[in-house]
Backbone as CSV, one residue per row, in Angstrom:
resi,resn,N_x,N_y,N_z,CA_x,CA_y,CA_z,C_x,C_y,C_z
1,UNK,-11.481,-22.205,-11.562,-10.599,-21.401,-10.730,-10.354,-22.131,-9.404
2,UNK,-9.135,-22.078,-8.955,-8.741,-22.753,-7.727,-9.212,-21.931,-6.514
3,UNK,-10.144,-22.453,-5.718,-10.678,-21.679,-4.588,-9.641,-21.361,-3.512
4,UNK,-8.679,-22.236,-3.315,-7.641,-21.982,-2.309,-6.755,-20.822,-2.761
5,UNK,-6.346,-20.862,-4.015,-5.525,-19.784,-4.562,-6.297,-18.468,-4.564
6,UNK,-7.563,-18.524,-4.934,-8.397,-17.318,-4.957,-8.484,-16.691,-3.566
7,UNK,-8.583,-17.527,-2.542,-8.650,-17.023,-1.160,-7.342,-16.335,-0.774
8,UNK,-6.212,-16.922,-1.142,-4.914,-16.327,-0.830,-4.748,-14.979,-1.530
9,UNK,-5.128,-14.926,-2.792,-5.017,-13.684,-3.559,-5.915,-12.609,-2.943
10,UNK,-7.131,-12.990,-2.577,-8.074,-12.042,-1.962,-7.504,-11.462,-0.680
11,UNK,-6.869,-12.297,0.152,-6.289,-11.819,1.410,-5.183,-10.805,1.151
12,UNK,-4.341,-11.071,0.154,-3.255,-10.150,-0.181,-3.818,-8.825,-0.693
13,UNK,-4.806,-8.903,-1.585,-5.402,-7.683,-2.128,-6.087,-6.864,-1.037
14,UNK,-6.776,-7.523,-0.128,-7.437,-6.811,0.970,-6.416,-6.117,1.865
15,UNK,-5.301,-6.793,2.127,-4.251,-6.202,2.960,-3.660,-4.973,2.276
16,UNK,-3.370,-5.083,0.974,-2.821,-3.946,0.235,-3.789,-2.775,0.231
17,UNK,-5.060,-3.070,0.062,-6.077,-2.018,0.042,-6.144,-1.309,1.395
18,UNK,-6.022,-2.072,2.474,-6.085,-1.499,3.818,-4.875,-0.610,4.112
19,UNK,-3.724,-0.927,3.520,-2.493,-0.184,3.804,-2.228,0.939,2.814
20,UNK,-2.990,1.005,1.744,-2.710,1.937,0.650,-2.663,3.390,1.120
21,UNK,-3.611,3.808,1.946,-3.653,5.201,2.385,-2.444,5.543,3.253
22,UNK,-1.935,4.564,3.987,-0.761,4.798,4.832,0.475,5.008,3.957
23,UNK,0.653,4.136,2.951,1.806,4.266,2.052,1.757,5.575,1.279
24,UNK,0.573,5.975,0.839,0.428,7.234,0.113,0.819,8.417,0.976
25,UNK,0.390,8.397,2.216,0.730,9.478,3.143,2.222,9.528,3.423
26,UNK,2.849,8.380,3.548,4.292,8.338,3.795,5.055,8.891,2.598
27,UNK,4.613,8.558,1.386,5.277,9.039,0.176,5.185,10.556,0.090
28,UNK,4.023,11.101,0.422,3.838,12.553,0.389,4.724,13.221,1.436
29,UNK,4.776,12.656,2.617,5.602,13.206,3.693,7.073,13.238,3.279
30,UNK,7.555,12.132,2.701,8.951,12.077,2.262,9.225,13.089,1.160
31,UNK,8.284,13.261,0.254,8.439,14.216,-0.841,8.699,15.614,-0.289
32,UNK,7.875,16.045,0.652,8.020,17.389,1.192,9.238,17.516,2.092
33,UNK,9.616,16.449,2.775,10.838,16.492,3.572,12.060,16.677,2.671
34,UNK,12.081,15.976,1.532,13.202,16.115,0.593,13.251,17.525,0.014
35,UNK,12.100,18.075,-0.345,12.066,19.431,-0.902,12.547,20.449,0.129
36,UNK,12.227,20.224,1.386,12.603,21.133,2.463,14.124,21.150,2.656
37,UNK,14.775,20.012,2.406,16.219,19.897,2.610,17.022,20.603,1.529
38,UNK,16.421,20.885,0.383,17.159,21.504,-0.723,17.448,22.959,-0.495
């Protein structure tokens, strides 16, 4: 396994993991905003 590539992949995965709760919250907020507009 290429250690340089593995490091790059790890950084991307860590970033996605750190942002996941924010994206989930935004999706929920948009869902209820759309329902409210109907």
